[in-house]
LODOKOL-726594 format. One line per field, with one value per residue (C-alpha): residue number from 1; residue in one letter; x, y, z. Coordinates in nm, 4 decimals, padded with zeros to 6 digits, m for minus. Example, Ala and Ser with C-alpha at 12.3 -4.5 7.8 and 13.67 -1.06 7.14 Angstrom:
<sites>
nr	c(1,2)
rest	c(a,s)
xx	c(01.2300,01.3670)
yy	c(m00.4500,m00.1060)
zz	c(00.7800,00.7140)
</sites>
This chain:
<sites>
nr	c(1,2,3,4,5,6,7,8,9,10,11,12,13,14,15,16,17,18,19,20,21,22,23,24,25,26,27,28,29,30,31,32,33,34,35,36,37,38,39,40,41,42,43,44,45,46,47,48,49,50,51,52,53,54,55,56,57,58,59,60,61,62,63,64,65,66,67,68,69,70,71,72,73,74,75,76,77,78,79,80,81,82,83,84,85,86,87,88,89,90,91,92,93,94,95,96,97,98,99,100,101,102,103,104,105,106,107,108,109,110,111,112,113,114,115,116,117,118,119,120,121,122,123,124,125,126,127,128,129,130,131,132,133,134,135,136,137,138,139,140,141,142,143,144,145,146,147,148,149,150,151,152,153,154,155,156,157,158,159,160,161,162,163,164,165,166,167,168,169,170,171,172,173,174,175,176,177,178,179,180,181,182,183,184,185,186,187,188,189,190,191,192,193,194,195,196,197,198,199,200,201,202,203,204,205,206,207,208,209,210,211,212,213,214,215,216,217,218,219,220,221,222,223,224,225,226,227,228,229,230,231,232,233,234,235,236,237,238,239,240,241,242,243,244,245,246,247,248,249,250,251,252,253,254,255,256,257,258,259,260,261,262,263,264,265,266,267,268,269,270,271,272,273,274,275,276,277,278,279,280,281,282,283,284,285,286,287,288,289,290,291,292,293,294,295,296,297,298,299,300,301,302,303,304,305,306,307,308,309,310,311,312,313,314,315,316,317,318,319,320,321,322,323,324,325,326,327,328,329,330,331,332,333,334,335,336,337,338,339,340,341,342,343,344,345,346,347,348,349,350,351,352,353,354,355,356,357,358,359,360,361,362,363,364,365,366,367,368,369,370,371,372,373,374,375,376,377,378,379,380,381,382,383,384,385,386,387,388,389,390,391,392,393,394,395,396,397,398,399,400,401,402,403,404,405,406,407,408,409,410,411,412,413,414,415,416,417,418,419,420,421,422,423,424,425,426,427,428,429,430,431,432,433,434,435,436,437,438,439,440,441,442,443,444,445,446,447,448,449,450,451,452,453,454,455,456,457,458,459,460,461,462,463,464,465,466,467,468,469,470,471,472,473,474,475,476,477,478,479,480,481,482,483,484,485,486,487,488,489,490,491,492,493,494,495,496,497,498,499,500,501,502,503,504,505,506,507,508,509,510,511,512)
rest	c(m,s,s,g,i,l,s,t,l,k,l,k,f,g,l,s,s,f,r,e,g,q,e,t,v,i,s,a,l,l,r,g,e,s,g,l,l,v,m,p,t,g,g,g,k,s,l,c,y,q,l,p,s,q,i,l,p,g,t,v,l,v,v,s,p,l,i,a,l,m,k,d,q,v,d,r,l,r,g,m,g,l,k,a,t,c,i,n,s,s,v,a,k,d,d,r,l,k,r,q,k,q,l,a,a,g,e,l,e,i,l,y,v,t,p,e,r,f,r,k,p,e,f,l,e,a,l,r,l,a,q,i,s,v,f,a,v,d,e,a,h,c,i,s,q,w,g,h,d,f,r,p,e,y,a,r,l,g,e,v,r,k,m,i,g,e,m,a,v,a,a,g,r,s,a,p,q,t,l,a,l,t,a,t,a,t,p,e,a,q,k,e,i,r,a,k,l,g,i,e,d,g,f,f,v,s,t,s,l,k,r,p,n,l,e,v,q,v,l,d,v,y,g,v,d,e,k,v,r,n,i,i,g,l,r,h,f,q,p,g,p,m,i,a,y,f,s,l,i,s,s,l,a,n,v,a,e,a,l,m,k,l,s,i,p,f,e,i,y,h,g,q,m,g,d,r,d,r,r,s,s,q,e,r,f,l,a,s,d,d,g,l,m,l,a,t,p,a,f,g,l,g,i,d,k,s,n,v,r,q,v,v,h,c,e,i,p,s,s,i,e,a,y,f,q,e,i,g,r,g,g,r,d,g,l,p,a,v,a,s,l,m,y,d,k,d,d,i,t,i,q,m,d,f,l,k,w,a,n,p,d,a,n,f,i,r,k,v,y,n,l,v,k,d,n,a,l,r,v,k,s,e,g,e,n,f,l,r,d,q,m,n,f,y,n,s,r,d,f,r,v,e,t,a,l,n,l,l,r,s,w,d,v,l,g,s,k,s,g,g,n,s,g,e,e,r,g,a,r,g,g,g,g,w,d,i,l,g,p,l,d,e,d,l,l,a,p,e,l,r,e,a,r,m,k,r,q,n,e,k,l,l,q,m,i,n,w,v,q,a,e,e,c,r,m,r,l,i,y,e,y,f,g,e,g,r,v,a,d,g,a,v,e,s,v,v,r,y,k,c,g,v,c,d,n,c,k,a,q,t,p,p)
xx	c(m02.7700,m02.4648,m02.3766,m02.0076,m02.0625,m02.2662,m02.0199,m01.7331,m01.9330,m01.9815,m01.6404,m01.4140,m01.6133,m01.8321,m02.1535,m02.4785,m02.6396,m02.5675,m02.6729,m02.8621,m02.6691,m02.3726,m02.4770,m02.5753,m02.2328,m02.0342,m02.2288,m02.1720,m01.7968,m01.7812,m01.9606,m01.6850,m01.8748,m01.7489,m01.9474,m02.0128,m02.1449,m02.2873,m02.3548,m02.3844,m02.1170,m02.1447,m02.3308,m02.0548,m01.8854,m01.5497,m01.6995,m01.7889,m01.4222,m01.2928,m01.5159,m01.4242,m01.0583,m01.1349,m01.2939,m01.1170,m00.7554,m00.4982,m00.4922,m00.7614,m00.5884,m00.7545,m00.6826,m00.7406,m00.6528,m00.6340,m00.2888,m00.3977,m00.6749,m00.4743,m00.2940,m00.6166,m00.7863,m00.4896,m00.4586,m00.8282,m00.8101,m00.4993,m00.6769,m00.9416,m00.6778,m00.6665,m00.3369,m00.3504,m00.0984,m00.0461,00.2163,00.2409,00.4928,00.4928,00.6219,00.9979,01.1901,01.2831,00.9212,00.8004,01.0311,00.9289,00.5593,00.6130,00.7821,00.4841,00.2524,00.4527,00.4678,00.0920,00.1232,m00.1255,m00.5049,m00.5625,m00.3233,m00.4038,m00.2170,m00.2460,m00.3158,00.0281,00.1895,00.1213,00.3906,00.6627,00.8498,00.9405,00.5732,00.4630,00.7130,00.5673,00.2197,00.3146,00.4006,00.0967,m00.2463,m00.5040,m00.8563,m01.0380,m00.9301,m01.1209,m01.1315,m01.2394,m01.3582,m01.4304,m01.5818,m01.2185,m01.2222,m01.4879,m01.4448,m01.8008,m01.6981,m01.6229,m01.2704,m01.1298,m00.7700,m00.5802,m00.4173,m00.7608,m00.8658,m00.5918,m00.7187,m00.9000,m00.5580,m00.4316,m00.7277,m00.6502,m00.2808,m00.3555,m00.5898,m00.3243,m00.0674,m00.3061,m00.3835,m00.0106,00.0464,m00.2361,m00.4825,m00.8221,m00.8401,m00.9588,m01.3057,m01.3281,m01.5327,m01.5724,m01.7050,m01.8220,m02.0571,m02.1262,m02.1723,m02.4269,m02.5759,m02.3245,m02.0338,m02.1658,m02.1798,m01.8249,m01.6848,m01.8260,m01.7077,m01.3512,m01.3096,m01.4665,m01.7405,m02.0476,m02.1922,m02.1249,m02.3595,m02.4734,m02.5903,m02.7076,m02.8527,m03.1007,m02.9707,m03.2751,m03.1930,m03.5279,m03.3583,m03.1487,m03.2896,m03.1231,m03.1316,m02.9573,m02.8903,m02.8184,m02.5305,m02.2804,m01.9320,m01.7464,m01.9306,m02.2666,m02.1227,m01.9909,m02.3299,m02.4988,m02.2615,m02.3389,m02.7133,m02.7224,m02.5433,m02.8087,m03.0850,m02.9492,m02.7066,m02.4528,m02.1386,m02.1038,m01.8690,m01.8191,m01.6567,m01.4463,m01.2986,m01.0030,m00.7785,m00.7636,m01.1437,m01.1285,m00.8629,m01.0804,m01.3757,m01.1475,m01.0074,m01.3582,m01.4732,m01.1591,m01.2360,m01.5813,m01.4243,m01.6126,m01.4160,m01.3484,m01.1120,m00.9309,m00.8399,m00.6673,m00.3751,m00.1234,m00.1310,00.1187,00.0033,00.0178,m00.1864,m00.4493,m00.4824,m00.5126,m00.7796,m00.9672,m00.9548,m01.0843,m01.3755,m01.4592,m01.4697,m01.6880,m02.0638,m02.0903,m01.7702,m01.7275,m01.4860,m01.3687,m01.2277,m01.1489,m01.3208,m01.0349,m01.1873,m01.4479,m01.3109,m01.3215,m01.4224,m01.6965,m01.8833,m02.2515,m02.3895,m02.2929,m02.6016,m02.5019,m02.2929,m02.2400,m02.0835,m01.9395,m01.8573,m02.0330,m01.8882,m01.7431,m02.0019,m02.3238,m02.1247,m01.8867,m02.1726,m02.3847,m02.0867,m02.0026,m02.3548,m02.3777,m02.1562,m02.4476,m02.7042,m02.5554,m02.7288,m03.0646,m03.1607,m03.2454,m02.9547,m02.9321,m02.7215,m02.6876,m02.5146,m02.4256,m02.4476,m02.2506,m02.2489,m01.8892,m01.7892,m01.8569,m01.5500,m01.3505,m01.4601,m01.3714,m01.0254,m01.0060,m01.0679,m00.8031,m00.5420,m00.6349,m00.5298,m00.1808,m00.0528,00.2212,00.4964,00.4148,00.4222,00.7423,00.9112,00.8132,00.9499,01.2816,01.3087,01.2728,01.5171,01.7845,01.7569,01.7297,01.8950,01.6978,01.3708,01.4539,01.5167,01.2555,00.9868,00.6980,00.8127,01.1204,00.9124,00.6562,00.9330,01.0906,00.7551,00.7217,00.3673,00.2348,m00.1449,m00.2397,m00.5221,m00.3021,m00.2147,m00.0769,00.2521,00.0688,m00.1426,00.1641,00.3350,00.0235,00.0011,00.3684,00.3136,m00.0007,00.1913,00.4622,00.7195,00.7738,00.7878,01.0113,01.2872,01.3438,00.9836,00.7985,00.5281,00.4415,00.6083,00.2884,00.2753,00.6410,00.6479,00.3500,00.5594,00.8386,01.0861,01.0352,01.2395,01.0914,01.2765,01.2476,01.1416,01.1423,01.1157,00.8176,00.5845,00.5046,00.1826,00.0352,00.1027,m00.0897,m00.2657,m00.5827,m00.6218,m00.6037,m00.8432,m01.0979,m01.0732,m01.1251,m01.4219,m01.5801,m01.5218,m01.6720,m01.9792,m02.0078,m01.9834,m02.2615,m02.4833,m02.4131,m02.5043,m02.8277,m02.9132,m02.8539,m03.0792,m03.3577,m03.7007,m03.7937,m03.7441,m03.3682,m03.3425,m03.5498,m03.3060,m03.0150,m03.1917,m03.2644,m02.9012,m02.7863,m03.0640,m03.2404,m03.5981,m03.6886,m03.8661,m04.0572,m04.0765,m03.9243,m04.2020,m04.1085,m04.2490,m04.1548,m03.8973,m04.0549,m04.3410,m04.1147,m04.0961,m03.8783,m04.0983,m03.8116,m03.5824,m03.6203,m03.7978,m04.0509,m04.1217,m04.1696,m04.4334,m04.6209,m04.9138,m04.8723)
yy	c(m00.2084,m00.2193,m00.5758,m00.4864,m00.3807,m00.6907,m00.9296,m00.7683,m00.8027,m01.1753,m01.2643,m01.0587,m01.0393,m01.3503,m01.1522,m01.1772,m00.8455,m00.5057,m00.3787,m00.0537,00.2421,00.0503,00.0477,00.4163,00.5190,00.2930,00.4083,00.7733,00.7175,00.5439,00.8450,01.0688,01.2114,01.2728,01.2621,01.1469,00.8082,00.7647,00.3969,00.2131,m00.0275,m00.3531,m00.1927,m00.2564,00.0820,m00.0579,m00.2300,00.1153,00.1909,m00.1645,m00.2569,00.0549,m00.0440,m00.3390,m00.1245,00.2123,00.2462,00.3398,00.3083,00.3670,00.5603,00.5003,00.7227,00.5451,00.6434,00.2818,00.1291,m00.1892,m00.2455,m00.1977,m00.5302,m00.7249,m00.5442,m00.5892,m00.9602,m01.0133,m00.8281,m01.0160,m01.3395,m01.2348,m01.1716,m00.7909,m00.6015,m00.4220,m00.3002,m00.0329,00.2215,00.3411,00.3814,00.0086,m00.0849,m00.1414,00.1139,m00.1301,m00.2463,00.1128,00.2124,m00.0953,m00.0155,00.3466,00.2254,m00.0015,00.2958,00.5101,00.2269,00.1686,m00.1838,m00.1345,m00.1416,m00.0304,00.1454,00.2245,00.5111,00.7214,01.0952,01.1813,01.0054,01.3110,01.4995,01.2682,01.4027,01.0529,00.9506,01.2707,01.2014,00.8533,01.0040,01.2589,00.9740,00.7621,00.7537,00.7851,00.6862,00.7384,00.9311,00.7512,00.9035,00.6365,00.7305,01.0750,01.1993,01.2506,01.5577,01.7355,01.9417,01.8224,01.4575,01.2310,01.1484,01.4647,01.4444,01.7551,01.5753,01.4729,01.8385,01.8979,01.6360,01.9026,02.0466,01.6964,01.6381,01.9630,01.8709,01.5267,01.6840,01.9358,01.6561,01.4642,01.7653,01.8468,01.4907,01.5229,01.3088,01.3766,01.4542,01.1527,01.1265,01.1698,00.9414,01.0247,00.7395,00.7214,00.5177,00.7893,01.1547,01.4041,01.6553,01.9173,01.6778,01.5788,01.9429,02.0094,01.6953,01.7983,02.1576,02.0728,01.8211,02.0573,01.8126,02.0188,01.9798,01.6052,01.3193,01.2442,00.8944,00.8106,00.4673,00.4022,00.3556,00.1531,m00.1764,m00.3384,m00.6617,m00.4872,m00.4680,m00.1930,m00.1748,00.0018,m00.1919,m00.0024,m00.1739,m00.1099,m00.2584,m00.5361,m00.8241,m00.7074,m00.6618,m01.0190,m01.1524,m00.9616,m01.1014,m01.4552,m01.3878,m01.2254,m01.5226,m01.7557,m01.5248,m01.4917,m01.7707,m01.7104,m01.5049,m01.2023,m00.9030,m00.7244,m00.3810,m00.1961,00.1538,00.0595,m00.2449,m00.2533,m00.2919,m00.5685,m00.7466,m00.7342,m00.8965,m01.1508,m01.2521,m01.3020,m01.5086,m01.7209,m01.8070,m01.9215,m02.1364,m01.9422,m01.9440,m01.6181,m01.4450,m01.1129,m00.8382,m00.5085,m00.2902,m00.4116,m00.7647,m00.8756,m00.8873,m01.2686,m01.3079,m01.0595,m01.2301,m01.5758,m01.4522,m01.2865,m01.5978,m01.8218,m01.5882,m01.5585,m01.9382,m01.9829,m02.0340,m01.9270,m01.7374,m01.4519,m01.1731,m00.9218,m00.6287,m00.2614,m00.0683,m00.1502,m00.4965,m00.5277,m00.2670,m00.4328,m00.7674,m00.9529,m01.1840,m01.1798,m01.3911,m01.1824,m01.2134,m00.9700,m00.6568,m00.5518,m00.2281,m00.2764,00.0964,00.3947,00.4783,00.8199,00.9238,00.8233,00.7847,00.5331,00.3502,00.3124,00.1997,m00.0692,m00.2065,m00.2212,m00.5303,m00.7262,m00.9075,m00.8351,m01.1500,m00.9821,m01.2111,m01.0786,m00.9375,m00.7533,m00.4489,m00.3967,m00.1030,m00.1546,00.1861,00.2440,00.6129,00.5732,00.4949,00.8550,00.9596,00.6852,00.8100,01.1702,01.0547,00.8519,01.1666,01.3563,01.0836,01.0420,01.4048,01.4569,01.8120,01.9271,01.9177,01.5585,01.4425,01.6373,01.4776,01.1235,01.1993,01.3216,01.0248,00.7820,00.9834,01.0198,00.6778,00.4303,00.1379,00.1813,00.2151,m00.0889,m00.3064,m00.1688,m00.0224,00.1648,00.0755,00.2951,00.5809,00.5603,00.5651,00.8710,01.0516,00.9878,00.8580,00.5213,00.5436,00.2192,00.3945,00.6747,00.5761,00.9070,00.7402,00.4891,00.7689,00.9809,00.6861,00.6172,00.9830,00.9887,00.6745,00.8089,01.1263,00.9077,01.0490,00.7173,00.3776,00.0936,00.1085,m00.2634,m00.3784,m00.6323,m00.5424,m00.1849,m00.0011,m00.0162,m00.3939,m00.4509,m00.1904,m00.3465,m00.6567,m00.4597,m00.4107,m00.0992,m00.1146,00.2168,00.4334,00.8083,00.8563,01.2342,01.5619,01.6434,01.8902,02.1625,02.2491,01.9218,02.0227,02.3517,02.3937,02.5244,02.1921,02.0009,02.2373,02.2215,01.8433,01.8029,02.0419,01.8517,01.5132,01.6259,01.7515,01.4121,01.2338,01.4525,01.3641,00.9962,01.0327,01.2107,00.9239,00.6679,00.8559,00.9264,00.7631,00.7916,00.5375,00.4859,00.4119,00.7206,00.9364,00.7848,00.8387,01.2000,01.2498,01.1419,01.3248,01.0049,01.0586,00.7324,00.4617,00.1588,00.0143,00.3153,00.5455,00.8964,00.9823,01.2235,01.0473,01.2195,00.9671,00.6665,00.3937,00.0871,m00.1187,m00.3359,m00.1105,m00.1121,00.2245,00.1233,m00.2005,m00.0124,00.2082,m00.0811,m00.2234,m00.5945)
zz	c(m04.9840,m05.2085,m05.3099,m05.2626,m04.9023,m04.8231,m04.9875,m04.7936,m04.4732,m04.5371,m04.6815,m04.4525,m04.1301,m04.1435,m04.0834,m04.2765,m04.1817,m04.0322,m03.6927,m03.6513,m03.7906,m03.9336,m04.2990,m04.2845,m04.1550,m04.3872,m04.6945,m04.5985,m04.5634,m04.9003,m05.0524,m04.9161,m04.6177,m04.2648,m03.9403,m03.5855,m03.4689,m03.1195,m03.0534,m02.7189,m02.5987,m02.7908,m03.0817,m03.3356,m03.3805,m03.4938,m03.7986,m03.9323,m04.0037,m04.0377,m04.3331,m04.5384,m04.4968,m04.7253,m04.9956,m04.9977,m05.1174,m04.8558,m04.4773,m04.2166,m03.9370,m03.5990,m03.3004,m02.9693,m02.6103,m02.4954,m02.5433,m02.3633,m02.6186,m02.9354,m02.9334,m02.8759,m03.1638,m03.3945,m03.3100,m03.3835,m03.7160,m03.8232,m03.7392,m03.9906,m04.2569,m04.2351,m04.2570,m03.9213,m03.6648,m03.3978,m03.2956,m02.9356,m02.6540,m02.5705,m02.9185,m02.9462,m03.1534,m03.4317,m03.4646,m03.4561,m03.7419,m03.9397,m03.8997,m04.0022,m04.3206,m04.3856,m04.3412,m04.5830,m04.8376,m04.8294,m04.6849,m04.4003,m04.4138,m04.0537,m03.8147,m03.4497,m03.2808,m02.9664,m03.0118,m02.8720,m03.1699,m03.3894,m03.1945,m03.3290,m03.6392,m03.7651,m03.7582,m03.9322,m04.2108,m04.2642,m04.2532,m04.5202,m04.7585,m04.6714,m04.8310,m04.5531,m04.6554,m04.3235,m04.0132,m03.7344,m03.3842,m03.1361,m02.7844,m02.9305,m02.6027,m02.4923,m02.7221,m02.5221,m02.2070,m02.1340,m02.1644,m01.8692,m01.9862,m02.1456,m02.2736,m02.3897,m02.6828,m02.8111,m02.8183,m03.0770,m03.3217,m03.5216,m03.6067,m03.6869,m03.9198,m04.1019,m04.1276,m04.2731,m04.5266,m04.6321,m04.6687,m04.8931,m05.1139,m05.1441,m05.2687,m05.5230,m05.3247,m05.1713,m04.8007,m04.5992,m04.4475,m04.0725,m03.8490,m03.4793,m03.2639,m02.9031,m02.6877,m02.4329,m02.5195,m02.3919,m02.6410,m02.5208,m02.5772,m02.9213,m03.0288,m02.9088,m03.0759,m03.4134,m03.3754,m03.2704,m03.5520,m03.8065,m03.9071,m03.8080,m04.1589,m04.1748,m04.0980,m03.7437,m03.6553,m03.3038,m03.2406,m02.9637,m02.6110,m02.5127,m02.3392,m02.2496,m02.1414,m01.8761,m01.5232,m01.3174,m00.9379,m00.6494,m00.3277,m00.0050,00.1768,00.4501,00.4553,00.2756,00.4420,00.3114,m00.0377,m00.0326,00.0804,m00.2000,m00.4631,m00.3438,m00.3318,m00.6755,m00.8311,m00.6930,m00.8148,m01.1713,m01.2733,m01.5461,m01.5984,m01.3682,m01.3729,m01.0382,m01.0781,m00.8194,m00.8306,m00.6113,m00.6325,m00.2510,m00.2347,m00.4928,m00.2867,00.0275,m00.1501,m00.3175,00.0213,00.1641,m00.1354,m00.1148,00.2490,00.1351,m00.1423,m00.4115,m00.7406,m00.9249,m01.1656,m01.1130,m01.3599,m01.2769,m01.3872,m01.1296,m01.2663,m01.5280,m01.8882,m01.9006,m01.5808,m01.6989,m02.0343,m01.8759,m01.6365,m01.9214,m02.1395,m01.8605,m01.7989,m02.1687,m02.1962,m01.8872,m01.8665,m01.5028,m01.4213,m01.1746,m01.2684,m01.0064,m01.1996,m01.2239,m01.5083,m01.7482,m01.7904,m02.0611,m02.3012,m02.6409,m02.4870,m02.6726,m02.4340,m02.5173,m02.2319,m01.9256,m01.7073,m01.4333,m01.3958,m01.0342,m00.9161,m00.5690,m00.5428,m00.6939,m01.0392,m01.1151,m01.3752,m01.5485,m01.8716,m01.7129,m01.5420,m01.8555,m02.0607,m01.8036,m01.7535,m02.1331,m02.1140,m01.9705,m02.1851,m02.5270,m02.6517,m02.5931,m02.3068,m01.9581,m01.7562,m01.4245,m01.3345,m00.9584,m00.7916,m00.4254,m00.2630,00.0562,00.1546,00.2744,m00.0843,m00.1845,00.0142,m00.1573,m00.4983,m00.4089,m00.3014,m00.6216,m00.8285,m00.6316,m00.6784,m01.0443,m01.0993,m00.9512,m00.9765,m01.2120,m00.9501,m00.8611,m01.2250,m01.2895,m00.9872,m01.0981,m01.4451,m01.3027,m01.0654,m01.3562,m01.5695,m01.3002,m01.1309,m01.4164,m01.2343,m00.9098,m01.0989,m01.3089,m01.0029,m00.7615,m00.9873,m00.8278,m00.4757,m00.5211,m00.6602,m00.3786,m00.1156,m00.2760,m00.2815,00.0948,00.1227,00.2264,00.2047,00.0310,m00.1525,m00.2874,m00.6429,m00.7704,m00.8691,m01.0869,m01.2366,m01.3101,m01.4816,m01.6898,m01.7927,m01.8922,m02.0989,m02.2638,m02.3552,m02.5184,m02.2743,m02.0987,m02.2645,m02.3711,m02.6276,m02.5939,m02.6343,m02.4242,m02.1758,m02.1000,m01.8141,m01.6123,m01.6379,m01.5506,m01.2775,m01.1023,m01.0464,m00.8778,m01.1658,m01.3776,m01.6936,m01.8137,m02.0619,m02.1136,m02.4752,m02.4844,m02.2917,m02.0724,m02.2474,m01.9949,m02.1836,m02.0611,m01.6999,m01.7119,m01.3719,m01.5362,m01.7189,m01.3906,m01.2143,m01.4965,m01.5102,m01.1342,m01.1358,m01.4243,m01.2606,m00.9301,m01.1161,m01.2884,m00.9529,m00.8095,m01.1063,m01.0393,m00.6707,m00.7644,m00.9986,m00.7227,m00.4817,m00.7354,m00.7072,m01.0764,m01.3573,m01.3661,m01.7367,m01.8244,m01.6271,m01.8207,m02.1541,m02.0616,m01.9643,m02.3096,m02.4948,m02.5985,m02.7200,m02.8910,m02.6994,m02.8223,m03.1755,m03.3463,m03.2265,m03.1188,m02.7780,m02.5034,m02.2893,m01.9884,m01.9996,m02.0443,m01.7818,m01.8308,m01.5980,m01.4742,m01.2694,m00.8908,m00.8878,m01.1534,m00.9683,m00.6412,m00.8061,m00.9697,m00.7640,m00.6809)
</sites>
């Protein structure tokens, strides 16, 4: 191990040793190599580009699809003394211009951006003047049509990588290394990520998915009352912090109401809460030794709480990738943790509706865009309520308006020129305050993209249902899904023979 790498690890990040795979990736980047890192949630992926930012000259440019996460990551890095910031649609224009000047002047060590930012001429000009040391693509599975969260703008990052390299060469500098990172990618997705980014010949590091301390079980239930009873029973069975995940906010609200009647304390986290309320709820849970968090899947991204003893899914997740990423938030301290999925057959219909509403058609998105553009005052005062009324639907589970707004924000078409909270956060409280930042790109509304995405998501849901109904070792099925072949103590063994010994299916097959 290089003494420089180790001293930087200790002085800048307060760590005494690397986790599996980290040193290999960092050393490769420092040698000028590019590649792909597949590492489970909580494995320490971000350190692999953060540490090089303290050694290499220039700026580490990080592409992330998660606007809500950027501020938390930047705040944490700044607290450690790193020169980090972000640029996205929620950043006020004056701040955005200031940060672009900092990028051009070489005053930033790490910059987080959304993939849509590369469409902005003013940003490209700042990028042309900047020295980029590492081009890091976080959540790289979004590149792949085989991934569970494909985004069209991510598929264009290969072109962006080439453009950044050409800018560097034109300025007399070396092209930056590229690091793709993901926690969940099947072999097919891994191959496509490397091909689209042009890093097929680069390094490939995949750390073991094996979680021997995680006990996985499926509980057959029917209705909200039985789910509430299970939550109470599971907390008695395994004390400690618990995260209970819900696909729909309405389902979360029903369970919250039942727990409130029973005087059972809990926290709530979902996208229709204000930023301040979400952050307060998150901080209380992080500080607790026995807290219960009721949340949508947005909670937990980038959150470091090592002592979560239980992760409960109160509705079937949309994919094995999403499920494994979410249960990975349990037992990060290496101590025993339980992951319980409450399976109600009626929830399959809910999840199918969820997929439909998560993919509004082009006409719907276009109409929401025009309503915001042509009714600024009404939208500012009434927010999503005005938009929902204009779209003439009242199904409480239909969240196509919210999805359309989120898509417009992620495409940098909708945002805030005046700063403050994001449009999603303000709109959820009734007042919109959204601003149109640019024209709507019709390429993003191509019907074939929507059809392919819906087909892929329905296939992922079917794979999840098959996993729930399987009678084999649950962890082995997950490892097979991700192409994992390693099992115990570094030995290489056929995963077909692997049994975790602690999932409900393994226990059912073990004689008493």
